[in-house]
Backbone as numpy.savetxt, mean C-alpha at the origin, in Angstrom:
# Nx Ny Nz CAx CAy CAz Cx Cy Cz
17.62 4.47 -17.12 16.25 4.53 -16.61 16.26 4.89 -15.12
15.34 5.75 -14.73 15.23 6.14 -13.33 14.86 4.95 -12.45
15.46 4.90 -11.27 15.23 3.80 -10.32 14.46 4.31 -9.11
13.41 3.60 -8.76 12.54 4.04 -7.66 12.42 2.94 -6.62
12.68 3.31 -5.38 12.51 2.39 -4.24 11.26 2.81 -3.48
10.33 1.88 -3.31 9.11 2.15 -2.55 9.15 1.33 -1.27
9.07 2.01 -0.15 9.04 1.35 1.15 7.59 1.04 1.49
7.31 -0.27 1.65 5.94 -0.72 1.82 5.40 -1.24 0.50
4.53 -2.25 0.58 3.96 -2.82 -0.64 2.49 -3.16 -0.46
1.80 -2.39 0.42 0.37 -2.55 0.59 -0.40 -2.00 -0.60
-1.72 -1.86 -0.46 -2.52 -1.49 -1.63 -2.24 -0.08 -2.13
-1.99 0.88 -1.24 -1.69 2.23 -1.71 -0.30 2.30 -2.33
0.66 1.65 -1.69 2.00 1.58 -2.26 1.98 0.89 -3.61
1.13 -0.12 -3.74 1.05 -0.87 -4.98 0.42 -0.06 -6.10
-0.54 0.80 -5.76 -1.09 1.70 -6.77 -0.02 2.65 -7.30
0.84 3.10 -6.40 1.97 3.95 -6.80 2.93 3.17 -7.70
3.31 1.97 -7.24 4.25 1.14 -8.00 3.71 0.83 -9.40
2.41 0.51 -9.46 1.78 0.18 -10.75 1.87 1.36 -11.71
1.53 2.55 -11.21 1.58 3.75 -12.05 3.00 4.01 -12.56
3.97 3.91 -11.66 5.35 4.22 -12.03 5.93 3.18 -12.98
5.63 1.92 -12.75 6.12 0.87 -13.66 5.50 1.04 -15.03
4.22 1.36 -15.07 3.51 1.57 -16.34 4.10 2.75 -17.10
4.63 3.73 -16.35 5.24 4.91 -16.96 6.70 4.66 -17.36
7.20 3.44 -17.08 8.53 3.08 -17.56 9.64 3.09 -16.53
9.32 3.30 -15.26 10.35 3.34 -14.22 10.65 1.94 -13.68
11.91 1.72 -13.29 12.27 0.50 -12.57 11.83 0.65 -11.12
11.11 -0.33 -10.59 10.55 -0.22 -9.25 10.96 -1.42 -8.40
11.50 -1.11 -7.23 11.83 -2.11 -6.21 11.07 -1.74 -4.94
10.34 -2.71 -4.38 9.55 -2.47 -3.18 10.09 -3.27 -2.01
10.04 -2.70 -0.82 10.47 -3.42 0.38 9.26 -3.72 1.27
9.35 -4.84 2.00 8.25 -5.24 2.88 8.79 -5.89 4.14
7.89 -6.10 5.10 8.23 -6.85 6.31 7.99 -8.34 6.05
8.47 -9.19 6.95 8.40 -10.64 6.74 6.98 -11.17 6.74
6.08 -10.56 7.52 4.67 -10.94 7.54 3.81 -9.70 7.30
3.59 -9.35 6.04 2.80 -8.16 5.74 1.40 -8.22 6.36
0.92 -7.06 6.82 -0.40 -6.97 7.45 -1.43 -6.39 6.49
-1.16 -6.49 5.23 -2.07 -6.01 4.19 -3.38 -6.77 4.22
-4.50 -6.07 4.01 -5.79 -6.74 3.90 -6.26 -6.84 2.45
-5.93 -5.85 1.63 -6.35 -5.90 0.23 -5.32 -6.69 -0.59
-5.22 -7.96 -0.26 -4.16 -8.82 -0.81 -4.24 -8.98 -2.32
-5.43 -8.96 -2.89 -5.56 -9.19 -4.33 -5.03 -8.04 -5.17
-4.82 -6.88 -4.54 -4.30 -5.72 -5.29 -3.09 -5.12 -4.58
-2.32 -5.99 -3.93 -1.13 -5.53 -3.20 0.07 -6.40 -3.56
1.16 -5.76 -3.91 2.37 -6.51 -4.24 2.99 -7.15 -3.00
2.55 -6.74 -1.81 3.02 -7.41 -0.59 2.60 -8.88 -0.57
1.56 -9.23 -1.31 1.11 -10.61 -1.35 2.16 -11.52 -1.98
3.10 -10.94 -2.72 4.19 -11.73 -3.29 5.04 -12.36 -2.18
5.07 -11.75 -1.00 5.80 -12.32 0.13 5.21 -13.68 0.51
3.89 -13.81 0.39 3.22 -15.06 0.70 3.14 -16.01 -0.50
2.92 -15.46 -1.69 2.62 -16.28 -2.86 3.79 -16.44 -3.83
4.85 -15.66 -3.66 5.97 -15.72 -4.60 5.89 -14.69 -5.69
4.70 -14.52 -6.23 4.47 -13.46 -7.21 2.99 -13.14 -7.26
2.67 -11.96 -7.74 1.28 -11.53 -7.86 1.19 -10.60 -9.07
0.08 -10.68 -9.78 -0.13 -9.81 -10.94 -1.33 -8.91 -10.69
-1.14 -7.62 -10.89 -2.20 -6.63 -10.70 -2.39 -5.87 -12.00
-3.55 -6.02 -12.59 -3.89 -5.32 -13.84 -2.75 -5.39 -14.85
-2.21 -6.58 -15.03 -1.22 -6.81 -16.08 0.23 -6.56 -15.71
0.50 -6.08 -14.49 1.87 -5.83 -14.07 2.21 -6.75 -12.90
3.27 -7.50 -13.06 3.62 -8.54 -12.11 4.61 -8.03 -11.05
4.42 -8.48 -9.81 5.36 -8.26 -8.73 5.94 -9.60 -8.32
7.27 -9.67 -8.18 7.94 -10.95 -7.92 8.81 -10.82 -6.66
8.69 -11.79 -5.76 9.51 -11.81 -4.55 10.94 -12.19 -4.91
11.90 -11.44 -4.37 13.31 -11.73 -4.61 14.04 -11.86 -3.27
15.17 -12.55 -3.31 15.95 -12.77 -2.10 17.01 -11.70 -1.88
17.50 -11.12 -2.98 18.58 -10.15 -2.87 18.55 -9.19 -4.05
19.48 -8.25 -4.04 19.49 -7.21 -5.07 19.80 -7.79 -6.45
20.63 -8.82 -6.51 20.94 -9.44 -7.80 19.68 -9.98 -8.46
18.86 -10.68 -7.67 17.59 -11.17 -8.21 16.66 -10.02 -8.59
16.69 -8.97 -7.79 15.85 -7.80 -8.07 16.20 -7.20 -9.43
17.48 -7.13 -9.74 17.90 -6.59 -11.04 17.35 -7.43 -12.19
17.39 -8.75 -12.03 16.88 -9.65 -13.06 15.39 -9.46 -13.27
14.65 -9.33 -12.17 13.20 -9.14 -12.26 12.87 -7.82 -12.94
13.53 -6.74 -12.54 13.26 -5.42 -13.14 13.65 -5.38 -14.62
14.69 -6.11 -14.98 15.12 -6.17 -16.38 14.04 -6.78 -17.26
13.23 -7.68 -16.68 12.13 -8.30 -17.42 10.90 -7.40 -17.49
10.95 -6.26 -16.79 9.81 -5.35 -16.79 8.84 -5.56 -15.66
9.23 -6.39 -14.69 8.38 -6.63 -13.54 8.81 -5.79 -12.34
7.99 -5.78 -11.31 8.31 -5.09 -10.07 8.94 -6.09 -9.11
10.06 -5.72 -8.51 10.73 -6.59 -7.54 10.26 -6.26 -6.13
10.02 -7.30 -5.34 9.59 -7.15 -3.94 10.58 -7.91 -3.07
11.11 -7.23 -2.06 12.10 -7.86 -1.18 11.73 -7.65 0.28
11.92 -8.68 1.09 11.71 -8.53 2.53 12.92 -7.83 3.11
12.70 -6.59 3.56 13.81 -5.74 4.00 13.20 -4.58 4.80
12.92 -4.84 6.06 12.16 -3.88 6.88 12.83 -2.52 6.98
14.17 -2.48 7.00 14.89 -1.22 7.12 15.28 -0.62 5.76
14.89 -1.28 4.69 15.20 -0.81 3.33 16.70 -0.64 3.12
17.48 -1.56 3.65 18.94 -1.50 3.50 19.38 -1.71 2.06
18.51 -2.29 1.24 18.84 -2.53 -0.16 19.11 -1.23 -0.91
18.69 -0.11 -0.34 18.91 1.18 -1.01 20.40 1.46 -1.21
21.25 0.89 -0.36 22.69 1.14 -0.49 23.25 0.52 -1.76
22.69 -0.62 -2.18 23.11 -1.25 -3.43 22.33 -0.68 -4.62
21.05 -0.48 -4.43 20.17 -0.03 -5.51 20.48 1.40 -5.95
20.82 2.24 -4.97 21.08 3.66 -5.23 19.96 4.30 -6.06
18.75 4.33 -5.50 17.60 4.85 -6.24 17.67 6.35 -6.46
17.08 6.80 -7.56 16.93 8.23 -7.81 15.83 8.81 -6.93
14.85 7.96 -6.61 13.69 8.38 -5.82 13.38 7.32 -4.76
13.13 7.77 -3.54 12.60 6.89 -2.50 11.21 7.40 -2.12
10.26 6.48 -2.10 8.89 6.81 -1.70 8.55 5.99 -0.46
8.27 6.66 0.63 7.86 5.98 1.86 6.34 5.86 1.85
5.86 4.65 1.55 4.42 4.38 1.51 4.06 3.28 2.50
4.76 3.26 3.63 4.49 2.26 4.66 3.13 2.49 5.31
2.68 3.74 5.31 1.38 4.12 5.87 1.31 3.86 7.37
2.39 4.21 8.07 2.44 4.03 9.53 1.83 5.21 10.26
1.39 6.23 9.53 0.84 7.46 10.10 1.90 8.27 10.85
3.16 7.85 10.69 4.29 8.58 11.24 5.53 8.20 10.45
6.54 9.03 10.53 7.79 8.76 9.84 8.65 7.83 10.70
8.91 6.63 10.19 9.67 5.65 10.96 11.18 5.88 10.86
11.67 6.08 9.63 13.12 6.28 9.51 13.54 6.94 8.19
12.64 7.63 7.54 12.95 8.24 6.25 13.51 9.65 6.45
14.61 9.95 5.70 15.26 11.25 5.78 15.31 11.89 4.40
15.30 13.20 4.39 15.23 13.93 3.13 16.49 13.72 2.28
17.59 13.31 2.90 18.82 13.10 2.14 19.07 11.62 1.82
18.05 10.77 1.95 18.19 9.34 1.65 18.38 9.09 0.15
17.90 10.01 -0.68 18.00 9.88 -2.13 17.88 11.28 -2.74
18.21 11.44 -4.02 18.05 12.75 -4.65 16.64 13.32 -4.50
15.62 12.45 -4.55 14.23 12.87 -4.35 13.59 11.89 -3.36
12.96 12.44 -2.33 12.29 11.62 -1.32 10.84 12.08 -1.19
9.93 11.12 -1.23 8.50 11.41 -1.19 7.87 10.65 -0.03
7.09 11.35 0.78 6.34 10.72 1.87 4.87 10.63 1.50
4.26 9.52 1.85 2.85 9.30 1.49 1.99 9.35 2.75
1.10 10.35 2.81 0.17 10.45 3.92 0.70 11.18 5.13
-0.06 11.12 6.25 0.32 11.83 7.48 1.65 11.31 8.05
2.33 12.21 8.75 3.57 11.83 9.42 4.82 12.40 8.77
4.66 13.00 7.59 5.80 13.57 6.88 5.60 15.07 6.69
6.69 15.79 6.66 6.65 17.23 6.41 7.54 17.55 5.22
6.92 17.99 4.12 7.67 18.35 2.92 8.57 19.55 3.22
9.83 19.42 2.85 10.82 20.44 3.14 11.63 20.13 4.38
11.18 19.12 5.14 11.90 18.73 6.35 12.28 17.24 6.32
11.27 16.36 6.25 11.51 14.91 6.19 11.73 14.44 4.76
11.13 15.16 3.82 11.11 14.71 2.43 10.91 15.91 1.52
11.00 15.67 0.22 10.83 16.76 -0.75 9.35 17.02 -1.05
8.57 15.96 -1.07 7.14 16.08 -1.38 6.35 15.13 -0.49
5.10 15.52 -0.22 4.16 14.67 0.50 2.93 14.49 -0.40
2.40 13.28 -0.43 1.18 13.01 -1.20 0.00 12.89 -0.24
-1.05 13.66 -0.51 -2.25 13.61 0.33 -3.00 12.29 0.13
-3.40 11.67 1.23 -4.07 10.37 1.16 -5.50 10.39 1.70
-5.94 11.50 2.24 -7.30 11.56 2.79 -8.31 11.71 1.66
-9.35 10.86 1.68 -10.40 10.96 0.67 -11.01 12.36 0.69
-11.36 12.84 -0.48 -11.97 14.16 -0.57 -11.30 15.01 -1.63
-11.50 16.30 -1.52 -11.10 17.25 -2.56 -9.60 17.22 -2.86
-8.75 16.98 -1.85 -7.31 17.08 -2.04 -6.61 15.73 -2.21
-7.37 14.65 -2.34 -6.77 13.33 -2.49 -5.79 13.30 -3.67
-4.57 12.86 -3.41 -3.56 12.76 -4.47 -2.77 14.03 -4.71
-3.06 15.09 -3.98 -2.36 16.36 -4.15 -0.89 16.22 -3.77
-0.02 16.85 -4.55 1.41 16.90 -4.25 1.69 18.13 -3.40
2.17 17.90 -2.19 2.43 18.99 -1.24 3.93 19.28 -1.25
4.30 20.54 -1.53 5.72 20.91 -1.61 6.24 21.51 -0.30
5.34 21.99 0.53 5.71 22.53 1.85 4.62 22.14 2.84
5.04 21.53 3.93 4.06 21.19 4.97 3.65 19.73 4.95
2.52 19.45 5.60 2.10 18.08 5.86 0.75 17.74 5.23
0.49 16.46 5.14 -0.83 15.99 4.72 -1.82 16.21 5.86
-3.10 16.09 5.55 -4.14 16.23 6.57 -3.95 15.13 7.62
-4.06 15.49 8.88 -3.81 14.55 9.98 -4.79 13.39 9.94
-4.34 12.25 10.41 -5.19 11.06 10.48 -6.31 11.28 11.51
-7.55 11.05 11.09 -8.69 11.25 11.99 -9.05 9.98 12.76
-8.55 8.84 12.30 -8.90 7.57 12.92 -10.23 7.02 12.44
-10.91 7.77 11.58 -12.20 7.33 11.03 -12.00 6.96 9.56
-12.32 5.72 9.17 -12.16 5.32 7.77 -13.00 6.19 6.84
-12.56 6.29 5.59 -13.30 7.07 4.61 -14.69 6.51 4.36
-15.60 7.39 4.00 -16.99 7.01 3.74 -17.11 6.33 2.38
-17.59 5.10 2.42 -17.87 4.36 1.19 -19.29 3.83 1.28
-20.13 4.25 0.36 -21.51 3.78 0.34 -22.30 4.14 1.58
-21.88 5.22 2.26 -22.58 5.67 3.46 -22.08 5.05 4.76
-21.03 4.24 4.68 -20.49 3.57 5.88 -19.02 3.96 6.09
-18.62 4.04 7.35 -17.22 4.33 7.68 -16.67 3.19 8.56
-16.82 3.32 9.88 -16.25 2.32 10.79 -16.94 0.96 10.65
-18.20 0.96 10.20 -18.95 -0.29 10.13 -18.40 -1.24 9.08
-17.72 -0.70 8.08 -17.24 -1.55 6.99 -15.92 -2.25 7.30
-15.30 -1.88 8.42 -14.02 -2.47 8.80 -14.21 -3.75 9.60
-13.49 -4.78 9.25 -13.47 -6.04 10.00 -12.32 -5.97 10.99
-12.62 -6.09 12.28 -11.58 -5.98 13.31 -11.54 -7.23 14.19
-10.36 -7.53 14.69 -10.20 -8.67 15.59 -10.93 -8.39 16.91
-11.30 -9.45 17.60 -11.97 -9.31 18.90 -11.10 -9.95 19.99
-9.92 -9.43 20.12 -8.97 -9.93 21.09 -7.67 -10.32 20.42
-6.71 -10.72 21.22 -5.42 -11.14 20.70 -5.47 -12.62 20.30
-4.65 -13.00 19.33 -4.57 -14.40 18.94 -4.32 -14.58 17.46
-4.42 -15.82 17.01 -4.18 -16.16 15.61 -5.45 -15.91 14.79
-5.27 -15.23 13.67 -6.39 -14.87 12.80 -6.64 -15.98 11.78
-7.93 -16.26 11.55 -8.34 -17.24 10.54 -9.59 -16.73 9.84
-9.50 -16.58 8.53 -10.65 -16.09 7.77 -11.66 -17.18 7.50
-12.91 -16.79 7.37 -13.98 -17.68 6.93 -14.41 -17.23 5.53
-14.79 -15.97 5.43 -15.11 -15.38 4.13 -13.81 -15.03 3.40
-13.86 -15.12 2.09 -12.70 -14.80 1.26 -12.97 -13.52 0.46
-11.90 -12.90 -0.02 -12.05 -11.69 -0.83 -12.91 -12.02 -2.05
-13.95 -11.21 -2.25 -14.89 -11.43 -3.35 -16.18 -12.10 -2.92
-16.23 -12.60 -1.68 -17.45 -13.23 -1.18 -18.49 -12.18 -0.76
-19.75 -12.47 -1.03 -20.84 -11.63 -0.53 -21.20 -12.07 0.88
-21.45 -11.08 1.75 -21.81 -11.38 3.14 -22.99 -10.52 3.57
-23.66 -10.98 4.61 -24.76 -10.24 5.21 -24.37 -9.82 6.62
-24.99 -8.75 7.09 -24.77 -8.31 8.46 -25.07 -9.46 9.41
-24.13 -9.73 10.31 -24.30 -10.82 11.27 -23.61 -12.11 10.88
-23.16 -12.21 9.61 -22.44 -13.41 9.19 -21.08 -13.48 9.89
-20.63 -14.69 10.18 -19.26 -14.88 10.68 -18.31 -14.79 9.49
-17.39 -13.84 9.55 -16.45 -13.64 8.43 -15.04 -14.13 8.77
-14.75 -14.28 10.08 -13.41 -14.71 10.49 -13.43 -15.09 11.96
-12.29 -15.58 12.43 -12.12 -15.90 13.84 -10.79 -15.34 14.34
-10.79 -14.91 15.60 -9.56 -14.71 16.34 -9.51 -15.87 17.33
-8.58 -16.79 17.10 -8.59 -18.06 17.84 -9.96 -18.71 17.62
-10.75 -18.95 18.67 -12.08 -19.56 18.49 -13.20 -18.55 18.65
-12.85 -17.26 18.63 -13.85 -16.20 18.83 -14.30 -15.66 17.47
-15.60 -15.75 17.15 -16.08 -15.32 15.84 -16.06 -13.80 15.68
-15.80 -13.37 14.46 -15.86 -11.96 14.07 -17.02 -11.84 13.09
-17.93 -10.91 13.34 -19.16 -10.80 12.55 -19.10 -9.60 11.61
-19.75 -9.76 10.46 -19.93 -8.64 9.54 -20.90 -7.63 10.16
-20.56 -6.36 10.05 -21.42 -5.31 10.61 -22.36 -4.71 9.57
-22.11 -5.03 8.30 -22.97 -4.53 7.22 -23.07 -5.60 6.13
-24.05 -5.41 5.23 -24.13 -6.23 4.02 -23.10 -5.70 3.02
-22.59 -6.59 2.18 -21.68 -6.13 1.14 -20.81 -7.26 0.62
-19.69 -6.89 0.06 -18.75 -7.86 -0.49 -17.41 -7.68 0.20
-16.77 -8.78 0.52 -15.48 -8.72 1.21 -14.43 -8.24 0.22
-13.87 -7.06 0.50 -12.88 -6.45 -0.40 -11.46 -6.69 0.10
-11.32 -6.92 1.42 -10.00 -7.15 1.98 -10.08 -8.13 3.14
-9.02 -8.95 3.28 -8.96 -9.91 4.38 -7.50 -10.24 4.67
-7.14 -10.14 5.92 -5.78 -10.43 6.36 -5.40 -11.87 6.01
-4.12 -12.11 5.80 -3.64 -13.45 5.52 -3.84 -14.34 6.76
-4.27 -15.57 6.55 -4.46 -16.50 7.67 -3.15 -16.75 8.41
-3.27 -16.95 9.74 -2.10 -17.30 10.54 -1.40 -16.13 11.19
-1.82 -14.92 10.87 -1.20 -13.74 11.48 -1.66 -13.63 12.93
-0.74 -13.33 13.82 -1.09 -13.08 15.22 -1.50 -11.61 15.33
-2.74 -11.40 15.74 -3.30 -10.05 15.76 -3.45 -9.54 17.19
-3.50 -8.23 17.31 -3.80 -7.60 18.59 -5.29 -7.26 18.62
-5.79 -6.90 19.77 -7.21 -6.59 19.93 -7.60 -5.38 19.09
-8.72 -5.48 18.40 -9.31 -4.42 17.59 -8.47 -4.08 16.35
-7.53 -4.94 16.00 -6.70 -4.71 14.82 -7.52 -4.87 13.55
-7.26 -4.03 12.56 -7.96 -4.14 11.28 -7.54 -5.44 10.59
-8.53 -6.25 10.23 -8.27 -7.54 9.60 -8.91 -7.67 8.22
-9.70 -6.69 7.85 -10.35 -6.76 6.54 -11.33 -5.62 6.37
-12.02 -5.62 5.21 -13.06 -4.61 5.03 -14.13 -5.13 4.09
-15.32 -4.59 4.27 -16.49 -4.96 3.48 -16.92 -3.73 2.68
-17.14 -3.93 1.39 -17.56 -2.83 0.52 -19.07 -2.93 0.30
-19.83 -1.94 0.79 -21.28 -2.00 0.66 -21.77 -1.82 -0.78
-20.89 -1.35 -1.67 -21.29 -1.18 -3.07 -21.45 -2.52 -3.76
-20.80 -3.56 -3.18 -20.96 -4.95 -3.64 -20.65 -5.15 -5.12
-19.65 -4.45 -5.60 -19.19 -4.64 -6.98 -17.96 -5.53 -6.95
-18.11 -6.76 -7.41 -17.04 -7.76 -7.25 -15.75 -7.36 -7.95
-15.85 -6.70 -9.09 -14.64 -6.32 -9.83 -13.76 -5.37 -9.03
-14.36 -4.62 -8.07 -13.58 -3.70 -7.25 -12.59 -4.45 -6.35
-12.87 -5.72 -6.09 -12.00 -6.51 -5.21 -10.69 -6.88 -5.89
-10.66 -6.82 -7.20 -9.52 -7.33 -7.96 -8.89 -6.28 -8.86
-9.27 -5.02 -8.64 -8.68 -3.91 -9.40 -8.26 -2.80 -8.45
-7.33 -1.98 -8.91 -6.81 -0.89 -8.10 -7.94 0.08 -7.76
-8.00 0.50 -6.50 -9.09 1.38 -6.06 -8.92 2.80 -6.59
-10.03 3.55 -6.54 -9.98 4.95 -6.94 -8.98 5.73 -6.09
-8.95 5.44 -4.80 -8.04 6.13 -3.89 -6.59 5.81 -4.22
-6.30 4.54 -4.40 -4.94 4.12 -4.71 -4.47 4.67 -6.05
-5.37 4.70 -7.01 -5.02 5.21 -8.34 -4.73 6.71 -8.29
-5.51 7.43 -7.48 -5.29 8.88 -7.34 -3.97 9.17 -6.66
-3.66 8.41 -5.60 -2.39 8.60 -4.90 -1.22 8.23 -5.81
-1.40 7.17 -6.60 -0.38 6.79 -7.57 -0.14 7.88 -8.59
-1.21 8.53 -9.01 -1.08 9.65 -9.94 -0.32 10.81 -9.32
-0.58 11.07 -8.02 0.14 12.13 -7.33 1.63 11.82 -7.23
1.96 10.56 -6.95 3.36 10.17 -6.85 4.06 10.30 -8.20
3.38 9.88 -9.26 3.95 10.01 -10.60 4.18 11.48 -10.94
3.22 12.32 -10.58 3.37 13.76 -10.80 4.60 14.30 -10.08
4.77 13.91 -8.82 5.91 14.40 -8.03 7.23 13.95 -8.64
7.28 12.71 -9.10 8.51 12.20 -9.73 8.81 12.98 -11.01
7.81 13.14 -11.87 8.03 13.86 -13.13 8.38 15.32 -12.90
7.71 15.95 -11.93 8.00 17.34 -11.60 9.45 17.51 -11.14
9.91 16.55 -10.33 11.29 16.62 -9.83 12.29 16.45 -10.98
11.96 15.62 -11.96 12.85 15.43 -13.11 12.90 16.68 -13.97
11.77 17.34 -14.11 11.73 18.60 -14.87 12.55 19.67 -14.16
12.37 19.76 -12.84 13.11 20.77 -12.07 14.62 20.56 -12.15
15.03 19.30 -12.18 16.46 18.99 -12.21 17.05 19.08 -13.61
16.19 19.27 -14.60 16.66 19.39 -15.98 16.89 18.07 -16.67
16.48 16.95 -16.02 16.71 15.64 -16.62 15.75 15.36 -17.76
14.59 16.01 -17.75 13.69 15.96 -18.90 13.18 17.37 -19.15
12.73 17.62 -20.36 12.24 18.96 -20.72 10.75 18.90 -21.01
């Protein structure tokens, strides 16, 4: 069975992992010690905090080492390991590495890290840093597999959902320890206190439902993204893979299958 290493385990990386595991691939994901994910209910990075997490029927389990990862994958689950530099790749020897850290730049991924290397979003150049790039910008090309060149550059403006862009993002108001008030799935009104940075309140800028919220206790920087509010106010969206994540996952699956066809491993 093909082995896939995914760097990062946030919501977009998790959509990719979910698609690939569902298609029968063994998946190992790497994360940092304190993930900064906000969409915790649909991110395998939450396993770092909770030990395990289940997303639409597929479980992600935190492991301490590669031996435990093998046991988890043998059961059909996704293994998640704290390994910021993805050093586990030396033992795992994946057929495919997918960099889905979403840093908006390439931190340390090289095209010769594995037989097939895929970069997700801006910061990668297909044919130079990796074999394929997956487009992550909402719109006509979302999920497109790019064989030469780069994804659309990051604009710094969140995608439009329900007519809102920057207003739907919950951001810290200074440096300090983050503490949520509203929880994922809660309905809020514009002006409600949804969280605190230390003792400084953070207010909702729109009406809607809290779709994402940073884990409590994280030390945040000023204006850091700490959550998001969905104006569509559909509660089920908080606990299921998003349209964007599902599309990007489909693009990653396409790139993996295309590479297997090109190499002659499948017909």
